[in-house]
N, C-alpha and C positions, 0 to 999 in steps of 0.2 A: 439373306443372300448366301448361296452355297459357296464355301471356300474352295478355291481351285487347288487340287492336290499338288503336292510338291513332286510327285512321281505319278505316272499313269496308273489308274486304278483298275483292277480286274474284278468283275463280278461273275460268279459262276452259278448257273441255274442247275438245281439238282432235284430229284424226285424220289430219292430213297436214302436209307441210312448209309449205304456204302458210298454214294455220291457225296453226301454231306461230309463224311470223313475224308474222302479224296480231295475235295475242294480245299479243306483246311490244310491237309498235309502238303498239297501242291503249291500253296502260297497265295490263294485267293484273298482278296481284301474284303469281299462282301459276298453274301450268298442270297440268291433268289430261291426261295423254297416253294416247291410245287408238288403236285401229283401229276402223273400222266403226261410227261413231256412229249410223248408220241402224238398228242393232240394239242401241242403248244402250251400245255400247262393248265392245271385246275387247282382248286383250293387243296392244300395238303391236309392229310389226316391228323387228328389230335396227337397221336403217338409221335409222329415225325415232328410236329410242332414242339412237343415237349423235349425231344432230343435236341432240336435246333436251339432251344432256349439255353442250352449249356455251351453253345459255341463260343469260342474266344473272339470271333469276328462278328460284325453286324449281320443280321438276317432279316430280310423282308419277305413276307409271305404273299403268294398269289391269292387274290380273291376273285375267283371265277367259278361260278356254281355249276357250269355245264360246258361241254364242248360247243363249237359252232360260233356264230356271230355274237355281237356285243349289244344287242337290244334285249333287255331283260323284262320279264313279267314281274308284277308285284310280289308273287310268291318266291321267285328267284332272288329278288332283292332282299326279301325278308331273310332268306337263308344266308345271303351275303352279310347282312348286318349281324346275325348270330355268329358267323365265322369271324368277323372283325372283333367281336367281344372276346372270342377265344384267343385270338392273336394278341390282343392287349393284355389279357390275363396272364399269358405266358411270358410277357415281357420282351417280345421281339421288337425290332427297330421300326418296322413300317409295313405297309401293304402295297402291293402292286396290282393295279386294277385298270379297268377301262370300260367305257360305255359310249355308244354312238347312236346317232339318229339314222334313219333309213338312207340318207344320202352320204353317210360316212363322216359327217361332222361330229365333233364331240357333243355328247349329251350333257350339257352343262348342269342341268337340274339334277340329274341322277348322280353325276360326279360330285356335286356339292353335298348331296345327302351322304354319299360314301365318305367324303372328307369329314363331314361333321361326326359321323359314327367313329371315325378313326382319330378323333381329336387327341393330340399328343403324340401320334405316330407320324413317321414320314409317309407322304403320299406320292406314289410313283404311278405314272400312266404307262401301260405296256404298249405293244405294237398295234393296238386298235388305233392309235394315233396315226399310223401310216395309211389308214383308209380315207383320211380327210382330203377334200378337194383343194384345200389351201392350207398347206402345212405352216406357213408363216403366221397366218391368222390363228390357227389352232395353238401354236406356240404361245402367242400373246394371251390367249384365253386360259391356257394352263398356268401361266404365271399369275394371272388374276385370281385363279382358283386357289393358289398357294401350293401348287405341285412343286416338289423339290427336284424330280428327275423325270425325263421322258426317255423310254426305250424305243429306239427307232432305227430303221434301215434307210431313212431318207425317202420313204414312200415306195420302196422297191422290195423285192423278195429277200434280198441279202445286202448287208451293209456295203460290201465292196462295189456293188452296182450303184449305190446311192451316194458315193463319196462327194460329188459336187453339191448335192443338196445338204448332206450332213455338214459340209463346210459352211454353207450359208446359214444353216440353223445354229451352228455353234457360234458363229460371229454375231448373229442376231441375239442369241441368248446371253452372251457375255457372262457376267457373274450373277445374273438374275435367276438362272435355272441351269441344271446340268443336262447336257445331251449325252446319253448313254448309247453308244453304237452297238447294235446287236443284229444277229442274223448272218450266218456264214462266216463268223470271225474265226480265223485260224492264225497260227504263227506266221505263215507266209504272207498274210495281208495286214497284219497288225501294224507294221510300220507305216504303210500307206494311210491307214485310217487315222493314226495319231498325227501324221503330217498334215492331215486335212483340218486339224484344229480341235478334234475331240480329245478329251483327256480320260475318258472312261470307256472300257470295252466290256461287252457281255457275251458269254459263250457257254456252251454246255460241256465242252472238252470231253466228248464221249468217243469210245471205240466200241465196236461190236464184240461182245464176249459170249462164249458158249456157256449155256446152263449145264452144270455138272450132273444135274438130275432132271433131264428134260421130261416134259409131260406131253409129248407129241401125240399120244393116243387120243387125247381130248382136244386136239387142234390148238395147242399152245406152242408158240414158236420156241425153237431150241436155242436161239440166240437173242440177245437184246442189246440196245445201246447202254453203255455204262460209263459214267464219268470216272476217269482214271487220274490219279495223282501225277503221273508222268506227263499226261497231256496238259494238265493245269500248269505244271512247272515249265513245260515247253513254251506255252503261250506267255506266261509271266516273264520268262527269259527273253523272248522275242520283243516284248514291250520295253523291257529295260535296255536291251541292246539298241533299239531304235531311238530311245531317249538319249542314250550316251552319244550316239552318232550325230545328233543335232545340237549337242552342247559345245 
C-alpha cells in the first residue's frame, strides 16, 4: 500500500543534465528521467542514467523505446527489457512505462512482462493510461498488476481539464495506489488539483531558453524548453501554500 505523503509531493520530469540539477535545486521530491520530452519522453541514455543514480532524491526512468503509440513489437520489447536491466544495474528507484491494446485498454500481458523484468523496482504507468475507454476499470487492473503509481490527466490532454475524473480516480484508489496528476500542471492550478484529492503532481517546469551557440545553419532550433530551478521552486511553493490554506 502506498503511504500517503504528509505534504503534497512534486515529481519533475527531465531529459538532460541541466534539468536534473534544476529539479534537485528547486525542491522536487522525485524525478522522472527521460530523453526527448518534446515527444513526451523516451528511454534516457546510459550517461544520464548514471548521473541520475547520484541524485539525493528518488529517480524513476522512462522505458519507452520509440515515439508514437504504445503497441510494441517483439523487437521493441526486447530493447525495453535490456533498458530495464540498465536501470536496475544503476540503482534507480523504478521505471515508468505503458502498453496498450488497439482500443486503448491496458495491454496486461505486456505490462506483466515489463513488471517481471523490473522485479524489485517501482512500476509506474504513464499517460498511456489516459487512452483507456474505462479508466476506473484500468485503475483496478493496474492495482492487480502491482503498479505503485499512475500518471494521468484524467483522460484529457491536461490535468486541469480532467479534475473531476482525477477526483473520482483518487477516491477510488484510496491507499491502494497513487494517482499522480500530470499534464499542464502549473503554480496557478496546483491548488485546484490538490483540492480535488490528489496528493502528487507531475510537471516539467520548463521555460524556453536561447542556445548561446545556435546551430541554425543545419536547421537546429535556436531555443529549447529547459527545466529551471526557479520554476520548480514556484510550483513547490504554490503546492505548500495551497496545503497551508486548507489546514
